MMTF fields as JSON, N, C-alpha, C and O atoms, coordinates in Angstrom:
{
  "mmtfVersion": "1.0.0",
  "mmtfProducer": "UNKNOWN",
  "numBonds": 411,
  "numAtoms": 412,
  "numGroups": 103,
  "numChains": 1,
  "numModels": 1,
  "chainsPerModel": [1],
  "groupsPerChain": [103],
  "chainIdList": ["A"],
  "bondAtomList": [4, 2, 8, 6, 12, 10, 16, 14, 20, 18, 24, 22, 28, 26, 32, 30, 36, 34, 40, 38, 44, 42, 48, 46, 52, 50, 56, 54, 60, 58, 64, 62, 68, 66, 72, 70, 76, 74, 80, 78, 84, 82, 88, 86, 92, 90, 96, 94, 100, 98, 104, 102, 108, 106, 112, 110, 116, 114, 120, 118, 124, 122, 128, 126, 132, 130, 136, 134, 140, 138, 144, 142, 148, 146, 152, 150, 156, 154, 160, 158, 164, 162, 168, 166, 172, 170, 176, 174, 180, 178, 184, 182, 188, 186, 192, 190, 196, 194, 200, 198, 204, 202, 208, 206, 212, 210, 216, 214, 220, 218, 224, 222, 228, 226, 232, 230, 236, 234, 240, 238, 244, 242, 248, 246, 252, 250, 256, 254, 260, 258, 264, 262, 268, 266, 272, 270, 276, 274, 280, 278, 284, 282, 288, 286, 292, 290, 296, 294, 300, 298, 304, 302, 308, 306, 312, 310, 316, 314, 320, 318, 324, 322, 328, 326, 332, 330, 336, 334, 340, 338, 344, 342, 348, 346, 352, 350, 356, 354, 360, 358, 364, 362, 368, 366, 372, 370, 376, 374, 380, 378, 384, 382, 388, 386, 392, 390, 396, 394, 400, 398, 404, 402, 408, 406],
  "bondOrderList": [1, 1, 1, 1, 1, 1, 1, 1, 1, 1, 1, 1, 1, 1, 1, 1, 1, 1, 1, 1, 1, 1, 1, 1, 1, 1, 1, 1, 1, 1, 1, 1, 1, 1, 1, 1, 1, 1, 1, 1, 1, 1, 1, 1, 1, 1, 1, 1, 1, 1, 1, 1, 1, 1, 1, 1, 1, 1, 1, 1, 1, 1, 1, 1, 1, 1, 1, 1, 1, 1, 1, 1, 1, 1, 1, 1, 1, 1, 1, 1, 1, 1, 1, 1, 1, 1, 1, 1, 1, 1, 1, 1, 1, 1, 1, 1, 1, 1, 1, 1, 1, 1],
  "groupList": [{"groupName": "UNK", "atomNameList": ["N", "CA", "C", "O"], "elementList": ["N", "C", "C", "O"], "formalChargeList": [0, 0, 0, 0], "bondAtomList": [1, 0, 2, 1, 3, 2], "bondOrderList": [1, 1, 2], "singleLetterCode": "X", "chemCompType": "L-PEPTIDE LINKING"}],
  "groupTypeList": [0, 0, 0, 0, 0, 0, 0, 0, 0, 0, 0, 0, 0, 0, 0, 0, 0, 0, 0, 0, 0, 0, 0, 0, 0, 0, 0, 0, 0, 0, 0, 0, 0, 0, 0, 0, 0, 0, 0, 0, 0, 0, 0, 0, 0, 0, 0, 0, 0, 0, 0, 0, 0, 0, 0, 0, 0, 0, 0, 0, 0, 0, 0, 0, 0, 0, 0, 0, 0, 0, 0, 0, 0, 0, 0, 0, 0, 0, 0, 0, 0, 0, 0, 0, 0, 0, 0, 0, 0, 0, 0, 0, 0, 0, 0, 0, 0, 0, 0, 0, 0, 0, 0],
  "groupIdList": [1, 2, 3, 4, 5, 6, 7, 8, 9, 10, 11, 12, 13, 14, 15, 16, 17, 18, 19, 20, 21, 22, 23, 24, 25, 26, 27, 28, 29, 30, 31, 32, 33, 34, 35, 36, 37, 38, 39, 40, 41, 42, 43, 44, 45, 46, 47, 48, 49, 50, 51, 52, 53, 54, 55, 56, 57, 58, 59, 60, 61, 62, 63, 64, 65, 66, 67, 68, 69, 70, 71, 72, 73, 74, 75, 76, 77, 78, 79, 80, 81, 82, 83, 84, 85, 86, 87, 88, 89, 90, 91, 92, 93, 94, 95, 96, 97, 98, 99, 100, 101, 102, 103],
  "secStructList": [7, 7, 7, 3, 3, 7, 7, 7, 3, 3, 3, 3, 6, 6, 7, 5, 1, 1, 1, 1, 5, 6, 6, 2, 2, 2, 2, 6, 2, 2, 2, 2, 6, 6, 7, 1, 7, 7, 3, 3, 3, 3, 7, 1, 5, 7, 7, 7, 1, 1, 7, 7, 7, 7, 5, 7, 7, 6, 6, 1, 1, 7, 1, 1, 7, 3, 3, 3, 3, 3, 7, 7, 3, 3, 2, 2, 2, 2, 2, 2, 2, 2, 2, 2, 2, 6, 6, 6, 7, 7, 1, 7, 3, 3, 7, 7, 7, 7, 5, 7, 7, 7, 7],
  "xCoordList": [24.666, 23.829, 22.306, 22.329, 20.769, 20.082, 18.941, 19.055, 18.012, 16.972, 16.233, 15.933, 15.9, 14.851, 13.406, 13.274, 12.467, 11.416, 10.809, 11.166, 9.867, 9.281, 7.692, 6.984, 7.466, 5.829, 4.963, 4.602, 4.574, 2.965, 1.449, 0.882, 0.838, -0.621, -0.918, -0.27, -2.053, -3.052, -4.188, -4.704, -4.821, -6.111, -7.058, -7.046, -7.545, -8.67, -8.604, -8.995, -8.072, -8.326, -9.136, -8.806, -10.751, -11.573, -11.143, -11.235, -10.65, -10.32, -9.783, -8.7, -10.267, -10.032, -9.65, -10.309, -8.478, -8.179, -7.744, -6.675, -8.982, -8.698, -8.966, -8.117, -9.923, -10.223, -9.416, -9.783, -8.379, -7.266, -7.016, -6.622, -7.28, -7.09, -6.058, -4.96, -6.613, -5.434, -4.022, -3.258, -3.811, -2.411, -1.217, -0.025, -1.866, -1.104, -1.508, -0.453, -2.122, -1.699, -1.256, -1.426, -0.525, 0.159, 1.722, 2.763, 1.227, 2.988, 3.909, 5.084, 2.823, 2.857, 3.13, 3.408, 3.182, 2.884, 4.226, 5.192, 4.287, 6.088, 6.971, 7.983, 6.858, 8.157, 8.0, 8.953, 6.745, 7.225, 8.018, 8.549, 7.94, 8.294, 9.579, 10.061, 10.201, 11.893, 12.116, 13.199, 10.859, 10.897, 11.675, 11.161, 12.954, 14.169, 12.91, 12.914, 12.102, 11.266, 9.918, 9.445, 9.449, 8.25, 7.539, 7.623, 6.732, 6.072, 4.575, 4.133, 3.642, 2.532, 2.102, 2.115, 1.821, 1.497, -0.037, -0.806, -0.583, -2.241, -2.3, -1.68, -3.418, -3.887, -4.824, -5.964, -4.844, -5.865, -7.354, -8.371, -6.63, -8.036, -7.919, -7.12, -8.769, -8.328, -9.572, -10.551, -9.651, -10.761, -10.167, -8.94, -10.56, -10.401, -11.634, -12.322, -11.221, -12.506, -13.986, -14.728, -14.438, -15.63, -16.053, -16.967, -14.945, -15.246, -15.184, -14.163, -15.746, -15.769, -14.769, -13.55, -15.372, -14.443, -13.597, -14.064, -12.709, -12.801, -11.648, -10.769, -11.905, -11.297, -11.792, -12.832, -10.69, -10.832, -10.936, -10.228, -12.355, -12.843, -13.587, -14.12, -14.017, -14.632, -15.879, -16.308, -16.384, -17.821, -17.892, -18.947, -16.973, -16.588, -14.607, -13.71, -14.643, -12.908, -12.304, -11.489, -12.723, -12.212, -13.505, -14.301, -13.006, -14.35, -13.395, -12.905, -13.005, -12.77, -10.926, -10.605, -9.99, -9.177, -8.485, -8.802, -7.353, -6.874, -5.588, -4.795, -5.092, -3.435, -2.648, -3.088, -1.507, -0.867, 0.52, 1.352, 0.825, 2.018, 3.101, 2.87, 4.399, 5.061, 6.264, 6.593, 6.981, 8.354, 9.491, 9.297, 10.188, 11.345, 12.233, 13.262, 12.279, 13.039, 13.26, 12.947, 13.685, 14.622, 13.647, 12.773, 13.417, 12.05, 11.451, 10.48, 12.584, 11.925, 10.966, 9.837, 11.562, 11.253, 9.891, 8.793, 10.203, 8.921, 7.352, 6.307, 7.604, 7.317, 6.476, 5.441, 7.116, 6.547, 5.691, 4.77, 6.097, 5.701, 4.139, 3.07, 4.213, 2.811, 1.676, 0.447, 2.588, 1.542, 0.744, -0.34, 1.688, 1.021, 0.53, 0.159, 0.508, -0.414, -1.936, -2.941, -2.084, -3.017, -4.038, -4.997, -4.038, -4.87, -5.344, -6.157, -4.939, -5.529, -6.393, -7.495, -6.032, -6.93, -7.487, -7.148, -8.63, -9.93, -10.285, -11.197, -9.558, -9.358, -7.832, -6.841, -8.067, -7.385, -5.979, -6.024, -5.342, -4.642, -3.089, -2.691, -1.983, -0.427, -0.333, -1.093, 0.726, 1.728, 3.021, 3.037, 4.352, 5.427, 6.468, 5.726, 7.017, 7.931, 9.335, 8.977, 10.451, 11.65, 12.64, 12.411, 13.285, 13.89, 15.276, 15.555, 16.09, 17.523, 17.987, 17.706, 18.771, 18.752, 20.263, 21.21, 20.372, 21.512, 21.649, 20.795, 22.917, 23.436, 24.217, 24.417],
  "yCoordList": [5.508, 4.934, 5.974, 6.622, 5.982, 6.304, 5.163, 3.975, 5.541, 4.841, 4.622, 5.583, 2.976, 2.922, 2.441, 1.391, 2.995, 1.836, 1.149, 1.442, 0.204, -0.142, -0.269, -0.87, 0.541, 1.121, 0.37, 0.599, -0.749, -1.175, -0.437, -0.042, -0.284, 0.204, -0.645, -1.325, -0.976, -1.911, -1.454, -0.557, -1.978, -1.414, -2.853, -4.068, -2.007, -2.888, -2.916, -1.994, -4.063, -3.593, -3.29, -3.207, -3.003, -1.927, -0.683, 0.18, -0.228, 1.294, 2.296, 1.935, 3.492, 3.882, 5.476, 6.103, 5.975, 7.326, 8.249, 8.284, 8.92, 9.903, 9.108, 9.115, 8.56, 6.954, 6.074, 5.387, 6.162, 5.111, 4.235, 4.751, 2.307, 1.68, 2.514, 2.964, 2.628, 2.75, 2.624, 3.485, 1.387, 1.056, 1.452, 1.7, 1.423, 2.355, 3.719, 4.343, 4.282, 5.773, 5.762, 6.796, 4.757, 4.953, 5.026, 5.624, 4.041, 3.412, 4.823, 5.16, 5.406, 6.914, 7.794, 8.796, 7.9, 8.959, 8.632, 9.354, 7.276, 7.149, 7.046, 6.81, 7.189, 7.585, 9.277, 9.956, 9.804, 11.242, 11.956, 13.066, 11.177, 11.857, 11.368, 11.681, 10.038, 9.767, 9.075, 9.053, 8.121, 6.956, 5.624, 4.865, 5.537, 3.984, 3.052, 2.581, 2.916, 1.767, 1.15, 1.584, 0.306, 0.323, -0.843, -0.864, -1.93, -3.018, -3.108, -2.385, -4.079, -4.167, -6.029, -6.906, -5.879, -7.44, -7.813, -7.179, -8.552, -9.435, -10.473, -11.511, -10.144, -11.086, -12.671, -12.275, -13.624, -14.321, -14.609, -15.071, -13.74, -13.619, -13.113, -13.623, -11.976, -11.348, -10.682, -10.661, -10.044, -9.699, -8.083, -8.18, -6.746, -5.974, -6.313, -7.229, -4.596, -4.274, -4.432, -4.502, -4.491, -4.768, -6.11, -6.312, -7.023, -8.284, -8.881, -9.565, -8.914, -8.696, -9.985, -10.095, -10.588, -11.289, -10.585, -9.618, -11.191, -10.401, -11.972, -12.507, -12.251, -13.629, -13.859, -13.439, -14.717, -15.184, -16.738, -17.479, -17.081, -18.224, -18.817, -17.93, -19.904, -20.547, -19.926, -19.927, -19.4, -18.714, -17.603, -17.167, -16.981, -15.645, -15.514, -16.356, -14.731, -14.685, -14.147, -14.752, -13.085, -12.324, -10.752, -10.048, -10.95, -9.827, -9.052, -9.348, -7.952, -6.618, -7.247, -6.97, -8.483, -8.812, -7.623, -6.443, -8.138, -7.681, -6.98, -7.823, -5.454, -5.711, -4.419, -3.27, -4.821, -4.323, -3.36, -4.2, -2.579, -1.914, -1.415, -1.003, -1.754, -1.726, -0.988, -1.006, -0.305, 0.544, 0.414, -0.261, 0.738, 0.769, 2.039, 1.808, 2.951, 4.632, 4.912, 3.991, 5.717, 6.564, 7.149, 7.639, 7.316, 7.754, 8.707, 8.964, 9.417, 10.868, 11.09, 11.566, 10.674, 11.064, 9.859, 10.18, 8.418, 7.831, 8.745, 8.784, 9.537, 9.708, 10.593, 10.212, 11.767, 12.974, 12.762, 13.518, 11.205, 10.855, 10.308, 10.821, 9.282, 8.877, 9.911, 9.908, 10.745, 12.227, 12.577, 12.222, 13.339, 14.081, 12.534, 12.874, 11.248, 10.293, 10.544, 10.768, 10.531, 10.507, 11.592, 11.644, 12.409, 13.317, 13.026, 13.808, 11.173, 11.228, 9.907, 9.811, 9.027, 7.971, 7.769, 7.784, 7.484, 6.983, 6.49, 6.791, 5.778, 4.16, 3.295, 3.617, 2.298, 1.298, 1.559, 2.402, 0.905, 1.117, 1.259, 0.449, 2.071, 2.021, 1.387, 1.376, 0.108, -0.035, 0.389, 0.573, 0.747, 1.338, -0.062, -1.015, -0.198, -1.039, -0.702, 0.028, -0.682, -0.34, -1.303, -2.373, -1.522, -2.233, -1.685, -0.497, -2.704, -2.845, -3.372, -4.338, -2.175, -2.477, -2.784, -2.123, -3.937, -4.716, -4.663, -5.166, -3.947, -3.976, -4.335, -4.274],
  "zCoordList": [9.861, 8.96, 9.446, 10.493, 8.28, 8.369, 9.1, 8.801, 9.923, 10.501, 9.079, 8.371, 8.636, 7.573, 7.807, 8.436, 7.435, 7.781, 6.656, 5.515, 6.881, 6.008, 6.214, 7.022, 5.151, 4.907, 4.16, 3.006, 5.036, 4.207, 4.081, 5.1, 2.731, 2.864, 2.546, 1.75, 3.043, 2.7, 2.344, 3.011, 1.213, 0.311, -0.631, -0.827, -0.847, -1.744, -3.227, -3.943, -3.657, -5.246, -6.142, -7.325, -5.545, -6.236, -5.763, -6.636, -4.558, -4.26, -5.306, -5.765, -5.817, -6.825, -6.34, -5.51, -7.02, -6.354, -7.813, -8.424, -8.053, -9.405, -10.748, -11.64, -10.85, -11.153, -11.938, -12.89, -11.481, -11.279, -10.16, -9.114, -10.258, -9.334, -8.133, -8.459, -6.712, -5.997, -5.654, -5.218, -5.931, -5.621, -6.91, -6.73, -8.05, -9.199, -8.814, -8.923, -8.553, -7.665, -6.713, -6.066, -6.113, -5.044, -5.574, -5.3, -6.505, -7.126, -7.872, -7.725, -8.678, -9.13, -8.471, -9.129, -7.509, -6.503, -6.13, -6.377, -5.39, -5.227, -5.535, -4.874, -6.601, -8.195, -7.957, -7.575, -8.223, -8.448, -6.985, -6.959, -6.062, -4.675, -3.97, -2.881, -5.443, -5.496, -4.668, -4.084, -4.339, -3.603, -4.292, -5.114, -3.785, -4.951, -5.543, -6.68, -4.814, -5.265, -4.647, -3.596, -5.237, -4.335, -5.28, -6.508, -4.363, -4.798, -4.469, -3.576, -5.236, -5.003, -5.182, -6.046, -4.025, -3.32, -3.65, -2.927, -4.421, -4.317, -3.74, -3.972, -2.57, -1.852, -2.029, -2.269, -2.023, -2.138, -1.79, -2.308, 0.117, 0.618, 1.921, 2.707, 2.297, 3.564, 4.077, 3.332, 5.467, 5.966, 6.441, 6.466, 6.797, 7.094, 8.578, 9.029, 8.913, 10.591, 10.421, 11.401, 9.145, 8.603, 9.408, 10.208, 8.84, 8.914, 7.809, 7.73, 7.04, 5.497, 4.655, 4.784, 4.071, 3.885, 1.976, 1.375, 1.613, 0.304, -0.401, 0.275, -1.391, -1.574, -3.041, -3.547, -3.679, -4.845, -4.622, -3.94, -5.634, -5.799, -6.547, -7.214, -6.906, -8.298, -8.794, -9.948, -7.741, -8.109, -8.474, -8.936, -8.382, -8.555, -9.576, -9.606, -9.933, -10.431, -9.185, -8.489, -8.988, -7.167, -6.993, -7.613, -5.937, -4.757, -4.22, -3.13, -4.919, -4.049, -2.768, -1.612, -4.332, -3.294, -2.354, -2.498, -1.224, -0.981, -1.593, -2.012, -1.788, -2.057, -1.55, -1.515, -1.202, -0.664, -1.296, -1.639, -1.448, -1.637, -0.16, 0.977, -1.007, -0.042, -0.47, -1.656, 0.464, 0.138, 1.065, 2.076, 0.955, 2.216, 2.373, 1.738, 2.788, 2.984, 3.781, 4.535, 4.354, 5.363, 6.142, 5.427, 7.494, 8.114, 7.675, 6.964, 8.503, 7.797, 6.622, 6.746, 5.395, 3.97, 3.902, 3.449, 4.448, 4.448, 5.06, 4.411, 6.704, 7.222, 6.063, 5.516, 5.843, 4.823, 3.884, 3.575, 3.146, 1.592, 2.406, 2.074, 3.423, 4.152, 4.516, 4.45, 4.904, 5.047, 3.598, 3.134, 3.186, 1.742, 0.676, -0.447, 0.884, 0.114, 1.193, 0.518, 2.173, 3.118, 2.745, 3.514, 1.799, 1.521, 0.621, 0.128, -0.333, -1.289, -0.916, -1.455, -0.158, 0.353, 1.085, 2.268, 0.611, 1.445, 2.572, 3.342, 2.6, 3.544, 3.304, 2.648, 3.981, 3.864, 5.434, 6.33, 5.289, 6.529, 6.392, 5.555, 6.97, 7.161, 7.636, 8.605, 7.495, 9.086, 9.002, 7.785, 9.442, 9.872, 10.351, 10.589, 10.425, 10.923, 11.395, 12.318, 11.453, 11.215, 10.286, 10.849, 9.571, 8.871, 8.578, 8.42, 8.529, 8.433, 6.571, 5.863, 6.407, 4.783, 4.407, 4.833, 3.503, 3.656, 2.318, 1.587, 1.76, -0.015, -0.379, -1.592]
}
């Protein structure tokens, strides 16, 4: 069995790539690269390296909420895809952790 990894790409809702939301760009990119599936998760509160909070509250509908794109893939392919994707993303954070797939 090949070693698989869970890849998480942390973005902000307002991030854009080529004029579209970055999370959508990432999912479409992953699909074109043959990744079997991806999920976008939207946070309700978070902060990054600047310490600035991104939140959803009564006074505003949303303030650049955190967004995470996740996918699980064989390690070699995941690394290749992340490297290609890095040419388009101008920020964010990518984490990888080993994953065991049960089907």
